[in-house]
C-alpha positions in Angstrom: 74.3 107.7 94.3 75.9 106.5 97.4 79.7 107.2 98.0 81.3 103.8 97.9 84.8 104.9 99.5 86.2 102.6 102.2 86.5 104.0 105.8 88.5 102.8 108.9 89.0 103.9 112.0 92.5 103.7 113.6 95.2 105.2 115.9 98.3 107.7 114.4 101.5 106.1 115.0 103.9 108.2 113.3 103.7 112.0 112.4 107.4 112.7 111.2 106.4 113.0 107.6 105.3 116.5 105.9 101.7 115.8 105.5 101.9 112.4 105.9 100.7 109.8 108.8 101.1 106.5 109.6 97.5 105.1 111.2 97.6 101.5 112.5 93.9 100.1 111.9 93.4 97.0 114.5 90.6 94.5 113.5 89.7 91.3 115.7 87.8 87.9 113.5 87.4 84.6 114.8 89.3 81.8 113.4 87.7 80.0 111.1 88.9 76.5 111.9 89.7 76.8 115.7 87.4 79.7 116.6 89.9 81.6 118.3 89.5 85.2 118.3 92.6 86.9 116.6 93.6 90.4 117.1 95.5 91.9 114.2 96.8 95.4 112.7 97.7 96.8 109.7 99.8 99.9 109.0 98.4 102.8 106.5 100.2 105.7 105.0 97.5 108.8 105.0 97.4 112.3 103.7 97.4 114.7 106.2 97.1 118.5 104.1 97.0 120.6 107.7 99.9 118.5 109.3 97.1 118.5 112.2 97.3 115.0 113.3 99.6 114.1 116.5 101.2 110.4 117.6 98.5 108.7 119.5 95.3 110.7 117.9 92.2 108.1 116.9 91.6 109.4 113.0 89.4 108.3 110.6 90.7 107.8 107.0 88.8 107.5 103.7 89.9 106.0 100.5 91.5 108.4 98.1 93.3 109.0 94.9 96.9 107.9 95.1 99.0 110.7 96.5 102.2 108.7 96.3 103.6 105.4 95.6 102.2 103.9 99.1 99.9 106.9 100.2 96.2 105.8 99.0 94.5 107.0 102.1 93.4 110.3 103.6 92.7 111.7 106.9 89.0 112.5 106.8 88.3 113.7 110.4 90.2 113.4 114.4 87.6 111.7 116.3 89.7 112.1 119.5 92.9 114.3 120.4 95.6 112.8 122.8 96.1 114.9 125.6 
């Protein structure tokens, strides 16, 4: 059976917590009535087991079991490191 978990790509905006990062995921969509392209973003708290992510990194997060009240995502891989 194919894995059904959602995956999102975003940028790390905070790494100040232990084993947790805040990831900002940007998305674009066209407004249904006015047809203007709208840009919006949402922040997700993600579990980072090894504390390897830094601010500015591009990461892929995957849906997972609840780690805490706000943490339901985990860092799957770091796509691009910041210099």
